[in-house]
C-alpha positions in Angstrom: 58.5 105.2 -235.3 57.6 103.7 -231.9 54.2 102.8 -233.2 55.7 100.8 -236.1 57.9 99.0 -233.7 55.1 97.8 -231.5 53.0 96.8 -234.4 55.6 94.9 -236.2 57.0 93.0 -233.1 54.0 91.8 -231.0 55.9 88.9 -229.4 58.5 91.2 -228.0 55.7 93.4 -226.5 54.2 90.4 -224.7 57.6 89.5 -223.2 58.2 93.1 -222.1 54.8 93.4 -220.3 55.3 90.0 -218.5 58.7 91.2 -217.2 57.1 94.4 -215.8 54.3 92.5 -214.1 56.7 90.0 -212.5 59.0 92.8 -211.3 56.1 94.7 -209.6 56.1 93.9 -205.8 53.2 95.6 -204.0 53.4 96.5 -200.3 52.3 93.5 -198.1 49.8 95.6 -196.0 48.2 96.9 -199.2 47.8 93.4 -200.6 46.2 92.2 -197.3 43.6 95.1 -197.3 42.8 94.5 -201.0 42.2 90.8 -200.4 39.9 91.5 -197.5 37.9 94.1 -199.5 37.5 91.7 -202.4 36.3 88.9 -200.2 33.6 91.1 -198.5 32.5 92.3 -201.9 32.1 88.8 -203.2 30.1 87.8 -200.1 27.6 90.6 -200.6 27.0 89.7 -204.2 26.4 86.1 -203.5 23.8 86.8 -200.8 20.0 86.8 -201.8 18.9 90.1 -203.3 15.9 90.7 -200.8 18.4 90.9 -197.9 20.0 94.0 -199.3 17.2 96.5 -198.2 18.2 99.7 -196.7 16.3 101.1 -193.6 14.3 103.5 -195.8 13.2 100.7 -198.1 12.2 98.5 -195.2 10.0 101.2 -193.6 8.3 101.8 -197.0 7.6 98.1 -197.4 6.0 97.9 -194.0 3.8 101.0 -194.7 2.5 99.4 -197.9 1.7 96.1 -196.0 -0.3 97.9 -193.3 -2.2 99.9 -196.0 -3.2 96.7 -197.9 -4.4 95.1 -194.7 -6.6 98.1 -193.8 -8.0 98.2 -197.3 -8.9 94.5 -197.1 -10.7 95.0 -193.8 -12.7 98.0 -195.2 -13.8 96.0 -198.3 -15.0 93.2 -196.0 -17.1 95.6 -193.9 -18.6 97.3 -197.0 -19.6 93.9 -198.6 -21.4 92.9 -195.3 -23.3 96.2 -195.3 -24.5 95.9 -198.9 -25.2 92.2 -199.1 -28.8 91.2 -197.9 -29.0 89.3 -194.6 -31.0 86.1 -194.8 -34.3 86.6 -192.9 -36.0 83.9 -191.0 -39.8 83.7 -191.8 -41.7 83.8 -188.5 -44.9 81.9 -187.8 -47.8 82.6 -190.0 -50.0 84.1 -187.3 -47.4 86.8 -186.6 -46.3 88.0 -190.1 -47.6 88.3 -193.6 -46.1 85.0 -194.7 -48.6 82.2 -194.3 -47.5 78.7 -193.5 -48.3 75.8 -195.9 -51.8 74.8 -195.0 -53.6 71.6 -196.2 -56.7 72.7 -198.1 -59.3 70.5 -199.7 -58.5 71.7 -203.3 -54.9 72.5 -202.8 -51.7 70.5 -203.4 -48.3 71.2 -202.0 -46.8 71.8 -205.5 -49.6 74.3 -206.3 -48.9 76.6 -203.4 -47.0 79.8 -204.2 -43.4 80.1 -203.4 -41.7 83.0 -201.6 -39.4 85.4 -203.4 -36.0 85.8 -201.8 -37.0 88.8 -199.8 -39.8 86.8 -198.1 -42.3 89.7 -198.8 -43.6 89.0 -202.3 -45.3 85.9 -203.6 -45.4 84.5 -207.1 -49.0 85.0 -208.3 -50.5 84.8 -211.8 -47.3 85.7 -213.7 -46.5 88.6 -211.4 -45.6 89.3 -207.7 -48.2 89.8 -204.9 -47.0 91.8 -201.9 -48.4 92.2 -198.4 -48.1 95.6 -196.8 -49.2 94.5 -193.4 -49.2 91.3 -191.2 -52.1 88.9 -191.1 -54.9 89.8 -188.6 -56.0 87.6 -185.8 -58.3 84.7 -186.8 -61.3 83.9 -184.6 -62.4 80.3 -184.4 -66.1 81.2 -185.1 -68.3 83.9 -186.6 -72.0 84.6 -186.6 -74.2 84.0 -189.6 -77.4 86.0 -190.2 -80.6 85.5 -192.3 -81.5 88.5 -194.4 -85.0 89.8 -194.3 -86.9 91.5 -197.2 -85.4 89.5 -200.1 -88.1 90.0 -202.7 -90.1 93.0 -204.0 -90.8 95.8 -201.5 -94.4 95.6 -200.5 -96.7 98.5 -199.6 -96.8 97.3 -196.0 -93.0 97.4 -195.8 -92.9 100.9 -197.2 -95.5 102.2 -194.8 -93.7 100.7 -191.9 -90.5 102.4 -193.0 -92.4 105.7 -193.4 -93.7 105.5 -189.9 -90.1 105.2 -188.6 -89.5 108.6 -190.1 -92.8 110.0 -188.7 -94.6 110.1 -192.0 -98.3 109.1 -192.0 -99.2 110.1 -195.5 -100.7 108.1 -198.3 -98.6 105.8 -200.5 -98.2 106.3 -204.2 -97.3 103.6 -206.7 -95.0 104.8 -209.4 -93.2 103.0 -212.4 -90.0 101.3 -211.3 -86.7 101.3 -213.0 -86.8 97.5 -212.6 -89.0 95.9 -215.3 -92.2 94.6 -214.0 -91.7 96.1 -210.5 -93.2 99.0 -208.6 -91.6 101.9 -206.7 -93.3 104.0 -204.0 -93.5 107.5 -202.7 -95.0 108.6 -199.4 -95.4 112.3 -198.5 -96.2 113.7 -195.1 -96.8 116.9 -193.3 -94.0 119.5 -192.9 -92.8 118.7 -196.4 -91.4 115.3 -195.5 -91.0 112.8 -198.3 -89.9 109.2 -198.6 -89.1 107.4 -201.9 -88.6 103.6 -201.9 -87.5 101.5 -204.8 -88.6 97.9 -205.4 -85.2 96.6 -204.0 -85.7 98.6 -200.7 -83.4 101.4 -201.6 -84.8 104.6 -200.1 -84.3 108.4 -200.1 -85.8 110.4 -197.2 -86.2 114.2 -197.1 -86.9 115.7 -193.7 -87.7 119.0 -195.3 -88.1 118.6 -199.1 -86.2 121.3 -201.1 -85.0 123.0 -198.0 -81.3 122.8 -197.2 -78.8 125.5 -196.3 -75.4 125.3 -197.9 -73.1 124.9 -194.8 -69.7 123.5 -194.2 -70.1 121.5 -191.0 -67.3 120.4 -188.8 -67.0 116.6 -188.3 -68.0 116.9 -184.6 -71.2 118.9 -185.4 -72.2 116.6 -188.2 -71.7 113.5 -186.1 -73.8 114.9 -183.3 -76.7 115.8 -185.7 -76.5 112.4 -187.4 -76.3 110.4 -184.2 -79.5 112.2 -182.8 -81.3 111.5 -186.1 -80.4 107.8 -186.2 -81.5 107.2 -182.6 -84.7 109.2 -183.1 -85.8 107.0 -186.0 -84.9 103.6 -184.7 -81.5 103.0 -186.5 -79.9 101.6 -183.4 -76.6 100.1 -184.5 -72.9 100.9 -184.1 -71.4 102.6 -187.1 -68.4 104.3 -188.6 -68.8 108.0 -189.4 -66.7 109.7 -192.0 -66.8 112.6 -194.4 -67.7 111.7 -198.0 -64.6 112.3 -200.2 -64.9 114.5 -203.2 -68.3 115.6 -202.1 -69.7 118.8 -200.5 -68.9 119.7 -196.9 -72.5 118.6 -196.0 -72.3 114.9 -197.0 -71.1 112.1 -194.8 -71.1 108.3 -194.8 -72.6 106.1 -192.1 -71.3 102.5 -192.3 -73.1 100.0 -190.0 -70.8 97.6 -188.2 -71.9 94.1 -187.3 -71.2 93.4 -183.6 -69.6 96.9 -183.6 -66.6 95.7 -185.6 -67.3 94.2 -189.0 -68.4 96.1 -192.1 -70.8 94.6 -194.7 -70.0 94.4 -198.4 -72.0 93.9 -201.5 -70.7 92.6 -204.8 -68.0 94.6 -206.7 -66.6 96.9 -204.0 -70.0 98.2 -202.9 -70.1 98.6 -199.2 -73.4 98.7 -197.3 -73.6 102.3 -196.0 -75.9 105.2 -195.7 -75.3 108.7 -197.0 -76.5 111.7 -195.0 -76.6 115.3 -196.1 -77.3 117.9 -193.5 -76.8 121.5 -192.4 -76.1 123.3 -189.2 -79.8 123.6 -188.3 -80.0 119.9 -187.6 -83.5 119.8 -189.1 -82.9 119.7 -192.8 -81.6 116.2 -193.6 -81.4 113.9 -196.6 -80.9 110.2 -195.7 -80.2 107.6 -198.4 -79.5 103.8 -198.3 -80.8 100.3 -198.2 -83.3 99.3 -195.5 -81.7 96.0 -194.5 -82.6 93.8 -191.5 -81.0 90.5 -190.4 -81.9 87.7 -188.0 -79.0 86.0 -186.1 -78.7 82.3 -186.7 -75.8 81.4 -184.5 -72.0 80.9 -184.4 -70.2 78.7 -187.0 -66.6 77.6 -187.5 -64.5 79.6 -190.0 -61.2 79.1 -191.7 -58.1 81.1 -190.7 -56.9 84.1 -192.6 -53.8 82.1 -193.6 -56.0 79.4 -195.2 -57.9 82.1 -197.0 -54.7 83.6 -198.3 -53.5 80.2 -199.5 -56.7 79.9 -201.6 -55.7 83.2 -203.3 -52.2 82.0 -203.9 -53.1 78.5 -205.2 -52.5 78.1 -208.9 -55.3 75.6 -209.2 -58.9 76.9 -209.5 -60.5 77.4 -206.1 -64.0 77.6 -204.8 -65.2 80.2 -202.4 -63.6 83.3 -204.0 -65.1 86.5 -205.4 -62.8 88.8 -207.2 -63.2 92.3 -208.7 -60.8 94.8 -210.3 -61.4 98.3 -211.4 -59.2 100.7 -213.3 -58.8 103.3 -216.0 -59.3 100.6 -218.7 -62.5 99.2 -217.2 -63.2 96.5 -214.7 -64.3 92.9 -214.3 -64.6 90.0 -211.9 -65.9 86.6 -211.1 -67.2 84.4 -208.3 -66.9 80.8 -207.2 -68.9 81.2 -203.9 -70.7 78.1 -202.8 -74.2 77.7 -201.4 -74.6 77.8 -197.6 -75.7 74.7 -195.7 -76.1 75.5 -192.0 -79.4 73.7 -191.3 -78.8 70.4 -193.0 -76.5 67.4 -192.6 -73.0 68.2 -193.8 -72.3 67.1 -197.4 -69.1 65.2 -198.3 -67.2 67.2 -200.9 -65.7 65.2 -203.8 -62.0 64.6 -203.7 -59.9 67.2 -205.5 -59.1 66.1 -209.1 -55.5 66.7 -210.2 -55.4 69.4 -212.9 -54.9 68.1 -216.4 -51.8 69.4 -218.1 -52.6 70.5 -221.7 -49.8 71.3 -224.1 -50.5 74.8 -225.5 -48.5 76.8 -228.0 -46.1 79.2 -226.4 -47.4 82.8 -226.3 -45.0 85.5 -227.2 -45.6 88.7 -225.3 -44.6 92.2 -226.3 -41.2 92.7 -224.8 -42.2 96.3 -223.9 -45.1 94.9 -221.7 -44.5 94.3 -218.0 -47.1 92.7 -215.8 -48.0 95.1 -213.0 -47.3 93.8 -209.5 -50.1 93.7 -206.9 -50.1 94.9 -203.2 -52.6 93.9 -200.6 -53.1 96.9 -198.4 -56.0 95.8 -196.2 -56.9 92.4 -194.7 -60.0 92.1 -192.5 -62.8 89.8 -191.4 -66.0 91.3 -192.8 -69.5 90.3 -193.9 -70.9 89.8 -197.4 -74.5 89.8 -198.6 -75.6 89.8 -202.2 -76.4 93.2 -203.8 -80.1 93.7 -203.5 -80.7 94.7 -207.2 -79.1 91.4 -208.2 -81.4 89.4 -205.9 -84.5 91.2 -207.2 -83.5 90.4 -210.8 -82.6 86.7 -210.1 -85.6 84.3 -209.9 -83.3 81.6 -208.5 -81.9 83.9 -205.7 -83.5 81.9 -202.9 -82.6 82.5 -199.2 -80.1 85.2 -198.6 -77.5 85.1 -195.8 -75.2 87.6 -194.3 -72.0 85.5 -194.1 -68.5 86.1 -192.9 -65.7 86.6 -195.4 -62.0 87.4 -195.4 -61.6 90.6 -197.4 -58.3 91.4 -199.2 -58.1 94.8 -200.8 -55.3 96.6 -202.6 -53.9 98.1 -205.8 -51.8 97.0 -208.8 -48.7 99.0 -209.5 -50.5 100.6 -212.5 -53.1 102.2 -210.1 -56.0 99.7 -210.7 -57.7 98.6 -207.5 -58.8 95.1 -206.7 -60.8 93.2 -204.0 -60.9 89.5 -203.2 -63.5 88.1 -200.9 -62.9 84.5 -199.5 -65.8 82.6 -198.0 -64.9 82.1 -194.3 -67.3 79.4 -193.4 -65.8 75.9 -193.1 -66.6 73.3 -195.7 -69.0 71.5 -193.4 -71.3 74.5 -193.6 -71.3 74.7 -197.4 -72.6 72.7 -200.3 -70.5 71.7 -203.3 -72.8 73.8 -205.5 -72.1 77.3 -206.9 -74.2 80.1 -205.4 -76.3 82.3 -207.7 -74.1 85.0 -209.2 -74.5 88.1 -211.4 -71.5 88.9 -213.6 -70.5 92.6 -213.8 -71.7 94.7 -216.6 
């Protein structure tokens, strides 16, 4: 019944509620406290939200901030440790990086550029590395005239036999060189000397008598040194055991001025082989009978200039190259004739290379050019290989001349050698020296 009354008379309900509200008179103290509470609540809501952190929230925020700063400092240190530090390239006479050198046949654009690590050099579509610094460059070096440049004569053979104490008769035998003659001289006590037409000899102190021993290096050197002095081979030398040979075979490498080795064409050093036993009496001695006459001191280029010739992209004169590997070998030479007794000849001005448009060559994507590393750099001497001289009618005078020798390996294991003529241009002729290609 009451529900029907409220529903059917809404106006009377409004009047009744208004009367109740107006008649309500709250306590004055309660009203004051309520007003203050509402005012404070309104002030907190109107303040910015980031001011309403509790102490716990504030401590957490500070901890996160410190952590982020520490992480940033760690990342900065790590990046400095990983990133490469720029390296200043020192002077060319102190490191493996040569300075730009003005050469007769070189242009500034043609010189190789350094890779970012200042160790490798752009070279023939690959990278050339140096594993050691450049050696010291003397201002001059001696030049020698080679004796015995033609066919070995009976007189020369007998003179060599007498050095070994052989006084027997000389025999003429067919030579492995067409149209030439080899020789054999036999003596008492089973001594024997065989000499080829190009002065290559084999000496037996006691033919067919040799005990199989394994000598120590000290004992072998003592026996070899006594043998050399006894038979007039008075030169300074390097003594070493022959690798991959029996324990009785050793190499004796003569050193010019006690320091510089001599090299023939195609990685062939001038050296003697000696086979001996503990008795010190049974010896086999093999090598080329070479003699030289000193002609004087002459100016040479620096090792840095020689290296720039190797790096130059334009064809250069005065280089001899050879490589050898599992797939075979090859090489070439642009050595010039020597001119030390005549008036210096003016070389023609270098001609800028002609740019020829060629079709682009597409390489197998799987193929990668091997890099090259120079492992040894030295001032040495070069003389043409005696068999080549004997076979070349235009060989002419033969000199023992200074060269800068660069030796190393490709990353695929192949070895290479580059000889650079060291004599300055004023002691050369603008004409290619006689040369015998490999093979």
